[in-house]
MARROFI-368077 format. One record per residue (C-alpha): residue number from 1; residue in three letters; chain; x, y, z. Coordinates in steps of 0.5 Angstrom, whole numbers. Layout:
<nodes>
NODE   resi   resn   chain    east   north      up
NODE    NUM    ALA       A       X       Y       Z
...
</nodes>
This chain:
<nodes>
NODE   resi   resn   chain    east   north      up
NODE      1    MET       A     -53      -9     -46
NODE      2    SER       A     -47      -5     -47
NODE      3    SER       A     -41     -10     -49
NODE      4    THR       A     -34      -9     -51
NODE      5    LEU       A     -29     -14     -54
NODE      6    PHE       A     -21     -13     -52
NODE      7    THR       A     -17     -17     -57
NODE      8    GLY       A     -10     -16     -60
NODE      9    GLY       A      -5     -17     -54
NODE     10    VAL       A      -4     -21     -47
NODE     11    ILE       A      -9     -21     -42
NODE     12    TRP       A      -7     -23     -35
NODE     13    THR       A     -12     -25     -31
NODE     14    GLY       A      -9     -25     -25
NODE     15    ALA       A     -11     -33     -23
NODE     16    GLY       A      -4     -36     -26
NODE     17    ASP       A      -6     -36     -34
NODE     18    ASP       A      -6     -31     -40
NODE     19    SER       A     -12     -30     -45
NODE     20    ASP       A     -12     -27     -52
NODE     21    ALA       A     -19     -24     -51
NODE     22    LEU       A     -24     -21     -46
NODE     23    LEU       A     -31     -20     -47
NODE     24    VAL       A     -34     -14     -42
NODE     25    ALA       A     -42     -14     -42
NODE     26    ASP       A     -45      -8     -37
NODE     27    GLY       A     -39      -7     -33
NODE     28    LYS       A     -38     -14     -32
NODE     29    VAL       A     -33     -19     -34
NODE     30    CYS       A     -37     -24     -39
NODE     31    ALA       A     -32     -29     -42
NODE     32    LEU       A     -25     -30     -44
NODE     33    GLY       A     -21     -33     -50
NODE     34    ALA       A     -25     -37     -55
NODE     35    ARG       A     -32     -36     -51
NODE     36    ALA       A     -31     -29     -51
NODE     37    ARG       A     -30     -29     -59
NODE     38    GLU       A     -36     -34     -59
NODE     39    LEU       A     -41     -29     -55
NODE     40    ALA       A     -39     -23     -58
NODE     41    ALA       A     -40     -25     -65
NODE     42    GLY       A     -48     -25     -63
NODE     43    LEU       A     -47     -18     -60
NODE     44    ASP       A     -46     -11     -62
NODE     45    CYS       A     -40     -10     -59
NODE     46    ASP       A     -35      -4     -58
NODE     47    ASN       A     -28      -7     -60
NODE     48    VAL       A     -21      -5     -57
NODE     49    ASP       A     -15      -7     -60
NODE     50    LEU       A     -10      -8     -55
NODE     51    ASP       A      -4      -6     -60
NODE     52    GLY       A       0     -12     -57
NODE     53    GLY       A      -1      -9     -50
NODE     54    PHE       A      -2     -12     -44
NODE     55    LEU       A      -9     -12     -40
NODE     56    MET       A      -9     -14     -33
NODE     57    PRO       A     -13     -13     -27
NODE     58    SER       A     -13      -5     -24
NODE     59    PHE       A      -9      -4     -18
NODE     60    GLY       A     -11      -3     -11
NODE     61    ASP       A      -7       1      -6
NODE     62    GLY       A      -8      -2       1
NODE     63    HIS       A      -5       4       5
NODE     64    ALA       A      -5      11       3
NODE     65    HIS       A      -8      18       5
NODE     66    PRO       A     -11      20      -2
NODE     67    LEU       A     -15      27       2
NODE     68    TYR       A      -8      29       4
NODE     69    GLY       A      -5      28      -2
NODE     70    GLY       A     -10      32      -6
NODE     71    LEU       A      -9      37      -1
NODE     72    GLU       A      -2      38      -3
NODE     73    ALA       A      -4      41      -9
NODE     74    VAL       A      -7      47      -5
NODE     75    GLY       A      -1      50      -2
NODE     76    PRO       A       6      51      -3
NODE     77    ALA       A       9      47      -8
NODE     78    VAL       A      15      44      -3
NODE     79    ARG       A      14      36      -5
NODE     80    GLY       A      19      37     -11
NODE     81    CYS       A      24      42      -7
NODE     82    GLY       A      31      39      -6
NODE     83    THR       A      34      44      -2
NODE     84    ILE       A      32      48       4
NODE     85    ASP       A      33      54       0
NODE     86    GLU       A      28      52      -5
NODE     87    ILE       A      23      50       0
NODE     88    VAL       A      23      57       3
NODE     89    THR       A      23      60      -4
NODE     90    ALA       A      17      56      -6
NODE     91    VAL       A      13      59       1
NODE     92    LYS       A      15      66       0
NODE     93    ILE       A      12      66      -7
NODE     94    TYR       A       6      62      -5
NODE     95    ALA       A       5      67       0
NODE     96    GLU       A       6      73      -4
NODE     97    GLU       A       1      70      -9
NODE     98    HIS       A      -4      69      -4
NODE     99    PRO       A      -4      75       1
NODE    100    ASP       A     -11      74       4
NODE    101    GLU       A      -9      67       6
NODE    102    GLU       A      -9      68      14
NODE    103    TRP       A      -5      61      15
NODE    104    ILE       A       0      58       9
NODE    105    VAL       A      -1      51      10
NODE    106    GLY       A       3      46       5
NODE    107    ALA       A       6      39       5
NODE    108    SER       A      10      35       4
NODE    109    TYR       A      18      37       5
NODE    110    ASP       A      24      32       5
NODE    111    GLY       A      26      31      12
NODE    112    SER       A      33      29      10
NODE    113    LEU       A      35      36       8
NODE    114    ALA       A      36      38      15
NODE    115    PRO       A      41      34      20
NODE    116    GLY       A      37      30      24
NODE    117    GLY       A      31      32      21
NODE    118    LEU       A      31      38      25
NODE    119    PHE       A      28      45      21
NODE    120    ASP       A      29      52      24
NODE    121    ALA       A      23      56      25
NODE    122    ARG       A      27      62      23
NODE    123    TRP       A      28      59      16
NODE    124    LEU       A      21      60      14
NODE    125    ASP       A      21      67      18
NODE    126    ALA       A      25      70      13
NODE    127    ALA       A      20      68       8
NODE    128    VAL       A      14      70      12
NODE    129    PRO       A      15      73      18
NODE    130    ASP       A       8      76      19
NODE    131    ARG       A       3      70      18
NODE    132    PRO       A       3      63      21
NODE    133    VAL       A       7      58      16
NODE    134    VAL       A       6      50      17
NODE    135    LEU       A       9      45      13
NODE    136    ARG       A       8      37      14
NODE    137    ALA       A      14      33      13
NODE    138    TRP       A      14      27       8
NODE    139    ASP       A      13      23      14
NODE    140    TYR       A       6      26      16
NODE    141    HIS       A       9      25      23
NODE    142    THR       A      12      32      23
NODE    143    LEU       A      11      39      22
NODE    144    TRP       A      16      45      21
NODE    145    CYS       A      13      52      23
NODE    146    ASN       A      15      59      23
NODE    147    THR       A      15      63      29
NODE    148    ALA       A       8      66      28
NODE    149    ALA       A       5      59      28
NODE    150    ILE       A       9      57      34
NODE    151    GLU       A       6      63      38
NODE    152    ARG       A      -1      62      35
NODE    153    ALA       A      -1      55      38
NODE    154    GLY       A       2      58      45
NODE    155    ILE       A       8      54      45
NODE    156    THR       A      14      57      49
NODE    157    PRO       A      20      55      52
NODE    158    ASP       A      17      52      58
NODE    159    THR       A      12      48      54
NODE    160    PRO       A      13      41      56
NODE    161    ASP       A      13      35      51
NODE    162    PRO       A       6      33      51
NODE    163    VAL       A       4      26      51
NODE    164    LEU       A       6      22      45
NODE    165    GLY       A      10      28      42
NODE    166    GLU       A      16      32      42
NODE    167    ILE       A      18      39      42
NODE    168    PRO       A      25      40      40
NODE    169    HIS       A      29      46      43
NODE    170    ARG       A      35      50      40
NODE    171    PRO       A      41      50      45
NODE    172    ASP       A      39      56      48
NODE    173    GLY       A      33      53      50
NODE    174    SER       A      28      57      45
NODE    175    VAL       A      23      53      41
NODE    176    LEU       A      26      50      35
NODE    177    GLY       A      20      50      30
NODE    178    THR       A      20      42      29
NODE    179    LEU       A      14      39      32
NODE    180    ARG       A      14      31      32
NODE    181    GLU       A       8      26      33
NODE    182    TRP       A       1      27      34
NODE    183    GLY       A       1      30      41
NODE    184    ALA       A       6      36      39
NODE    185    THR       A       3      37      32
NODE    186    ASP       A      -4      37      35
NODE    187    LEU       A      -2      44      39
NODE    188    VAL       A      -2      47      32
NODE    189    MET       A      -7      43      28
NODE    190    SER       A     -12      45      33
NODE    191    VAL       A     -12      52      32
NODE    192    MET       A     -11      52      25
NODE    193    PRO       A     -17      54      21
NODE    194    ALA       A     -21      49      17
NODE    195    ARG       A     -20      48      10
NODE    196    ASP       A     -26      50       6
NODE    197    GLU       A     -31      44       4
NODE    198    ALA       A     -31      45      -3
NODE    199    GLN       A     -23      45      -3
NODE    200    ARG       A     -23      38       1
NODE    201    ILE       A     -28      35      -4
NODE    202    GLY       A     -24      38     -10
NODE    203    ALA       A     -18      35      -7
NODE    204    LEU       A     -21      28      -7
NODE    205    GLY       A     -22      29     -15
NODE    206    THR       A     -15      31     -15
NODE    207    ALA       A     -13      24     -12
NODE    208    ALA       A     -17      21     -17
NODE    209    ASP       A     -14      24     -23
NODE    210    TYR       A      -7      22     -20
NODE    211    TYR       A      -9      15     -18
NODE    212    LEU       A     -13      13     -25
NODE    213    ALA       A      -7      16     -29
NODE    214    ARG       A      -3      10     -25
NODE    215    GLY       A      -8       5     -26
NODE    216    VAL       A     -11       5     -19
NODE    217    THR       A     -18       4     -18
NODE    218    TRP       A     -19       2     -10
NODE    219    VAL       A     -15       6      -5
NODE    220    GLN       A     -15       5       3
NODE    221    ASP       A     -15      11       6
NODE    222    ALA       A     -11       9      12
NODE    223    TRP       A     -13      16      17
NODE    224    VAL       A     -20      18      17
NODE    225    GLU       A     -22      23      22
NODE    226    PRO       A     -30      25      23
NODE    227    ALA       A     -29      31      19
NODE    228    ASP       A     -26      27      13
NODE    229    VAL       A     -32      22      14
NODE    230    ALA       A     -36      28      12
NODE    231    THR       A     -32      30       6
NODE    232    TYR       A     -33      23       3
NODE    233    VAL       A     -40      23       5
NODE    234    ALA       A     -41      30       1
NODE    235    ALA       A     -37      28      -5
NODE    236    ALA       A     -41      21      -5
NODE    237    ARG       A     -48      25      -5
NODE    238    GLN       A     -45      30     -10
NODE    239    GLY       A     -43      24     -15
NODE    240    ALA       A     -36      27     -14
NODE    241    LEU       A     -33      20     -13
NODE    242    ARG       A     -29      17     -19
NODE    243    MET       A     -26      11     -16
NODE    244    ARG       A     -27       6     -10
NODE    245    PHE       A     -25       8      -3
NODE    246    ASN       A     -25       5       4
NODE    247    LEU       A     -24       9      10
NODE    248    ALA       A     -20       7      16
NODE    249    LEU       A     -23      11      22
NODE    250    TYR       A     -17      14      26
NODE    251    ALA       A     -17      11      33
NODE    252    ASP       A     -13      16      38
NODE    253    PRO       A     -11      12      45
NODE    254    ARG       A     -12      19      48
NODE    255    TYR       A     -19      19      46
NODE    256    PHE       A     -21      12      44
NODE    257    ASP       A     -27      11      50
NODE    258    SER       A     -31      17      47
NODE    259    GLN       A     -29      15      39
NODE    260    ILE       A     -31       8      39
NODE    261    GLU       A     -38      11      41
NODE    262    HIS       A     -38      14      34
NODE    263    PHE       A     -35       9      30
NODE    264    ALA       A     -41       5      28
NODE    265    GLU       A     -44      12      27
NODE    266    SER       A     -39      14      22
NODE    267    ARG       A     -40       7      18
NODE    268    GLN       A     -47       8      18
NODE    269    ALA       A     -47      15      15
NODE    270    VAL       A     -42      12       9
NODE    271    ARG       A     -48       7       8
NODE    272    ASP       A     -53      12       8
NODE    273    ALA       A     -49      15       2
NODE    274    ASP       A     -51       9      -2
NODE    275    SER       A     -45      10      -6
NODE    276    PRO       A     -42       3      -9
NODE    277    LEU       A     -35       7      -9
NODE    278    LEU       A     -35       8      -2
NODE    279    THR       A     -34       4       4
NODE    280    ALA       A     -32       5      12
NODE    281    GLN       A     -31      -2      15
NODE    282    THR       A     -24      -1      18
NODE    283    VAL       A     -21       2      24
NODE    284    LYS       A     -14       5      24
NODE    285    PHE       A      -9       4      30
NODE    286    PHE       A      -2       7      30
NODE    287    ALA       A       2       3      35
NODE    288    ASP       A       9       7      34
NODE    289    GLY       A      12      13      30
NODE    290    VAL       A      17      12      25
NODE    291    VAL       A      25      11      25
NODE    292    GLU       A      27      17      22
NODE    293    ASN       A      24      21      28
NODE    294    GLU       A      27      15      33
NODE    295    THR       A      19      14      35
NODE    296    GLY       A      19       7      32
NODE    297    ALA       A      18       2      37
NODE    298    LEU       A      24      -2      37
NODE    299    LEU       A      26      -9      41
NODE    300    ALA       A      33      -6      42
NODE    301    PRO       A      35       1      43
NODE    302    TYR       A      37       6      38
NODE    303    CYS       A      44       7      36
NODE    304    SER       A      45      14      34
NODE    305    GLY       A      43      18      40
NODE    306    LEU       A      41      24      35
NODE    307    HIS       A      36      27      38
NODE    308    SER       A      33      29      45
NODE    309    HIS       A      28      25      49
NODE    310    SER       A      21      24      46
NODE    311    GLY       A      15      25      49
NODE    312    GLY       A      12      18      51
NODE    313    ALA       A      19      15      49
NODE    314    GLU       A      21       8      52
NODE    315    ARG       A      28       9      55
NODE    316    SER       A      32       3      59
NODE    317    GLU       A      36       5      65
NODE    318    SER       A      42       7      61
NODE    319    GLY       A      38      12      58
NODE    320    ASP       A      38       9      51
NODE    321    SER       A      31      10      47
NODE    322    HIS       A      27       4      45
NODE    323    GLY       A      22       9      41
NODE    324    MET       A      15      11      43
NODE    325    ARG       A       9       6      44
NODE    326    ASN       A       3      10      43
NODE    327    TRP       A      -1       5      46
NODE    328    GLU       A       1       3      53
NODE    329    GLY       A       1      -4      56
NODE    330    ASP       A      -5      -8      54
NODE    331    SER       A      -9      -2      52
NODE    332    LEU       A      -8      -4      44
NODE    333    ALA       A     -11     -11      45
NODE    334    ALA       A     -17      -8      49
NODE    335    ALA       A     -18      -3      44
NODE    336    ALA       A     -17      -8      38
NODE    337    ARG       A     -22     -12      41
NODE    338    ARG       A     -28      -7      42
NODE    339    VAL       A     -27      -5      35
NODE    340    ASP       A     -27     -13      33
NODE    341    GLU       A     -34     -13      37
NODE    342    LEU       A     -37      -8      32
NODE    343    GLY       A     -35     -12      26
NODE    344    MET       A     -30      -8      24
NODE    345    GLN       A     -23      -9      21
NODE    346    ILE       A     -17      -8      25
NODE    347    HIS       A     -11      -4      21
NODE    348    ILE       A      -5      -3      25
NODE    349    HIS       A       1       2      23
NODE    350    ALA       A       7      -2      26
NODE    351    ILE       A      14       0      24
NODE    352    GLY       A      19      -2      29
NODE    353    ASP       A      20     -10      31
NODE    354    ALA       A      17      -8      38
NODE    355    ALA       A      11      -5      35
NODE    356    VAL       A      10     -11      30
NODE    357    ARG       A      10     -16      36
NODE    358    GLN       A       5     -11      40
NODE    359    ALA       A       0     -11      34
NODE    360    LEU       A       1     -19      33
NODE    361    ASP       A       0     -20      40
NODE    362    ALA       A      -6     -15      40
NODE    363    ILE       A      -9     -19      34
NODE    364    GLU       A      -8     -26      37
NODE    365    TYR       A     -12     -23      44
NODE    366    VAL       A     -18     -21      39
NODE    367    ALA       A     -18     -28      36
NODE    368    ALA       A     -18     -32      43
NODE    369    ARG       A     -23     -27      46
NODE    370    ASN       A     -28     -26      41
NODE    371    GLY       A     -27     -33      37
NODE    372    ALA       A     -26     -35      30
NODE    373    ARG       A     -29     -30      24
NODE    374    ASP       A     -26     -28      17
NODE    375    ARG       A     -23     -21      20
NODE    376    ARG       A     -17     -20      16
NODE    377    PRO       A     -13     -16      20
NODE    378    VAL       A      -8     -12      17
NODE    379    ILE       A      -1      -9      20
NODE    380    ALA       A       2      -4      15
NODE    381    HIS       A       9      -2      14
NODE    382    VAL       A      12      -8      18
NODE    383    GLN       A      19      -4      17
NODE    384    LEU       A      23      -9      22
NODE    385    VAL       A      20     -15      24
NODE    386    ASP       A      24     -20      29
NODE    387    ALA       A      25     -27      26
NODE    388    ALA       A      21     -30      32
NODE    389    ASP       A      15     -26      29
NODE    390    ILE       A      15     -28      22
NODE    391    GLY       A      11     -34      22
NODE    392    ARG       A       6     -31      26
NODE    393    PHE       A       3     -27      20
NODE    394    ALA       A       1     -33      17
NODE    395    ALA       A      -1     -37      23
NODE    396    LEU       A      -6     -31      25
NODE    397    ASP       A      -8     -30      18
NODE    398    VAL       A      -5     -23      19
NODE    399    ILE       A      -4     -19      12
NODE    400    PRO       A       2     -15      12
NODE    401    ASN       A       1      -9       8
NODE    402    MET       A       8      -7       6
NODE    403    GLN       A      11      -1       2
NODE    404    PRO       A      16      -4      -3
NODE    405    LEU       A      18       3      -6
NODE    406    TRP       A      21       4       1
NODE    407    ALA       A      26      -2       0
NODE    408    GLN       A      32       1      -3
NODE    409    MET       A      38       5      -1
NODE    410    ASP       A      36      12      -2
NODE    411    ALA       A      38      18       1
NODE    412    LEU       A      32      17       7
NODE    413    MET       A      35      10       8
NODE    414    THR       A      43      13       8
NODE    415    VAL       A      42      19      12
NODE    416    LEU       A      36      18      17
NODE    417    THR       A      35      11      18
NODE    418    ILE       A      41       7      18
NODE    419    PRO       A      45      12      23
NODE    420    ARG       A      39      10      27
NODE    421    LEU       A      39       3      26
NODE    422    GLY       A      46       1      25
NODE    423    ALA       A      48      -4      19
NODE    424    ASP       A      46     -11      22
NODE    425    ARG       A      39      -9      24
NODE    426    SER       A      38      -4      17
NODE    427    ASP       A      39     -11      13
NODE    428    ARG       A      33     -14      16
NODE    429    GLN       A      28      -8      14
NODE    430    TYR       A      22     -10       9
NODE    431    GLN       A      23     -17       9
NODE    432    LEU       A      18     -18       3
NODE    433    GLN       A      20     -25       0
NODE    434    THR       A      21     -28       7
NODE    435    LEU       A      14     -26       9
NODE    436    ASN       A      11     -28       2
NODE    437    ARG       A      15     -35       3
NODE    438    SER       A      12     -36      10
NODE    439    GLY       A       5     -36       7
NODE    440    ALA       A       3     -29       9
NODE    441    ALA       A      -2     -26       5
NODE    442    LEU       A       3     -20       3
NODE    443    ALA       A      -1     -14       0
NODE    444    PHE       A       2      -8      -3
NODE    445    GLY       A       1       0      -1
NODE    446    SER       A       4       6      -3
NODE    447    ASP       A       3      11       3
NODE    448    TRP       A       2      16      -2
NODE    449    PRO       A       3      22      -1
NODE    450    VAL       A       9      20       3
NODE    451    SER       A      12      17      -3
NODE    452    SER       A      10      15     -10
NODE    453    GLY       A       3      12     -11
NODE    454    SER       A       5       9     -17
NODE    455    PRO       A       5       2     -17
NODE    456    LEU       A      10       1     -22
NODE    457    ASP       A      15       5     -18
NODE    458    GLY       A      14       0     -12
NODE    459    ILE       A      14      -6     -17
NODE    460    ALA       A      20      -4     -20
NODE    461    VAL       A      24      -4     -13
NODE    462    ALA       A      20     -10     -10
NODE    463    THR       A      23     -14     -16
NODE    464    SER       A      30     -11     -16
NODE    465    ARG       A      32      -8      -9
NODE    466    ARG       A      35      -2     -13
NODE    467    THR       A      35       5     -13
NODE    468    PRO       A      33       9     -20
NODE    469    ASP       A      40       9     -22
NODE    470    GLY       A      41       2     -21
NODE    471    GLN       A      44       2     -14
NODE    472    PRO       A      47      -3     -11
NODE    473    GLU       A      48      -7     -17
NODE    474    GLY       A      45     -14     -16
NODE    475    GLY       A      40     -11     -11
NODE    476    TRP       A      40      -9      -3
NODE    477    THR       A      39     -15       1
NODE    478    PRO       A      37     -19      -6
NODE    479    HIS       A      34     -25      -2
NODE    480    GLU       A      28     -21      -1
NODE    481    ILE       A      27     -19      -8
NODE    482    VAL       A      20     -21     -10
NODE    483    PRO       A      18     -25     -17
NODE    484    ILE       A      15     -20     -22
NODE    485    GLU       A       8     -24     -22
NODE    486    ARG       A       8     -24     -14
NODE    487    ALA       A       9     -17     -14
NODE    488    LEU       A       3     -16     -19
NODE    489    SER       A      -1     -20     -15
NODE    490    ALA       A       1     -16      -9
NODE    491    TYR       A      -2     -10     -12
NODE    492    THR       A      -8     -13     -15
NODE    493    ASP       A     -12     -19     -12
NODE    494    ALA       A      -8     -19      -5
NODE    495    VAL       A     -11     -12      -4
NODE    496    ALA       A     -18     -14      -6
NODE    497    TYR       A     -17     -20      -1
NODE    498    GLN       A     -15     -14       4
NODE    499    ALA       A     -21     -10       2
NODE    500    PHE       A     -26     -16       3
NODE    501    ALA       A     -27     -15      -5
NODE    502    GLU       A     -24     -21      -8
NODE    503    PRO       A     -31     -23     -12
NODE    504    THR       A     -32     -16     -14
NODE    505    TRP       A     -25     -14     -17
NODE    506    GLY       A     -17     -16     -17
NODE    507    ARG       A     -18     -21     -22
NODE    508    ILE       A     -21     -22     -29
NODE    509    THR       A     -26     -27     -28
NODE    510    PRO       A     -33     -28     -30
NODE    511    GLY       A     -38     -25     -26
NODE    512    ALA       A     -33     -20     -23
NODE    513    ASP       A     -33     -12     -25
NODE    514    ALA       A     -29     -10     -31
NODE    515    ASP       A     -24      -6     -27
NODE    516    LEU       A     -18      -6     -31
NODE    517    VAL       A     -11      -3     -33
NODE    518    TRP       A      -8      -3     -40
NODE    519    LEU       A      -1      -2     -41
NODE    520    HIS       A       4      -1     -47
NODE    521    HIS       A       8      -8     -46
NODE    522    ASP       A       8     -14     -42
NODE    523    PRO       A      11     -12     -35
NODE    524    ARG       A      14     -19     -34
NODE    525    GLY       A      19     -18     -40
NODE    526    VAL       A      21     -11     -38
NODE    527    PRO       A      27     -10     -34
NODE    528    ALA       A      25      -8     -27
NODE    529    LEU       A      29      -1     -27
NODE    530    ALA       A      25       1     -33
NODE    531    LEU       A      18      -1     -30
NODE    532    PRO       A      17       6     -28
NODE    533    ASP       A      17       9     -35
NODE    534    LEU       A      12       3     -38
NODE    535    PRO       A       7       7     -41
NODE    536    LEU       A       0       6     -39
NODE    537    ARG       A      -6       7     -44
NODE    538    ALA       A     -12       7     -40
NODE    539    THR       A     -16       5     -34
NODE    540    TYR       A     -23       2     -33
NODE    541    LEU       A     -27       2     -28
NODE    542    ARG       A     -33      -3     -28
NODE    543    GLY       A     -32      -3     -36
NODE    544    ALA       A     -32       4     -37
NODE    545    ALA       A     -26       8     -39
NODE    546    ALA       A     -24      12     -33
NODE    547    TYR       A     -17      15     -36
NODE    548    THR       A     -14      15     -42
NODE    549    ALA       A      -7      17     -44
NODE    550    GLY       A      -7      23     -49
</nodes>
């Protein structure tokens, strides 16, 4: 029996207490404190001196896109570009270095760099005029394409806005080059060549490298299509998975009746891969889009009038936009009920307050029609929630999985979000502490690669509501600041609960797997703005070091 004794630091169990010793045996938590030392005395143990550091349960990410994140490393390096010219230059350099690639595909650019988030194909044409170029925006709801890509997709000035999508035009009626939401982006994605499978499996390794270096050992992949299932299964069979993944199978309102026939098959394919690191127990719905595109579904209209009609957008008699509902009428509730009947978990993207209400209504309907069971439905993002709906999360046992990093007054918020929502409504965004105090089972996620996948980055904002440079002093909407221990638990045992995995990981308790992260200092004593720089010494998966700092 292999065993390790951890001493010499603070061990935060996640259960409301600290210890000074931890014994791990065969990948499991064996004992804590004096009992750990007593048992270790009779064993041939490895000893780890924490050197005054902090050992805690490893983090989980309750909503992210690891395959997409890993693939960002394959194309042009546009993520860190701060201007349009920098993006164009990065694309040009990549194209010159890869003359044999038929399509130049990359992600993910900052949508706030162009007014209204509208990017022109001609800017990319200047870099690559002879091959298609397709870049995903940071939100992964938007594409920026050059003219060659638009032409390959057969999009012309006469192409109407598709269902659940928008094709913006220039004042002269020509196609601009920005495509918004699935109905429009699919026109290009459907004609792009598939990436090599070995490259995709490698991207999962890139994602694991990224996450393990940040203390994360489990992630909810919140958007998985059939080809992605095949990639995960192939990686599992090759022994290429190095952390835990749960797959959320994507439910598309346009094709749901045919999709649902295959959800159970995909789940079984994952089970047949027989990997302890891979599950597929969830189905992902998009109730709406995003505020920055005015496709997030709102109870009251947008106030900016910054862009043209969106395909599927709801408008009042005055022409005001309320955003876009992806599922019309009662169709979301009906689809969620069918997913629940398969015994699968419901996971709904809902940004606007109308979408959050629709998601809650759907879950309430499912519970009423299918009866009581331990279903743990998730509503992700919850950027805006009406006061009348706050208490419904706890009442319906709905997990709000929220992205704390977004709760700050950064450029995205000031340039794109607030002009669309207005000041009063903007101050009701990301009600983390309000939902926490309501009794809701608040859990955290990152939405990586949309934003940083480092839990410490998110916790820094959750506990301060400030930007990295400390603005505003005292925090934006400071009444929504979450205490540090609750923020830590929202990224550990709360995500384990979301994953139906609380007996296995999320707390340091006898019998659980030893999924651990070793930090240089106790984060509870570190100023919030310094948390992102807190060094991480090691990450353990089932007692084995999966990452160690160099």
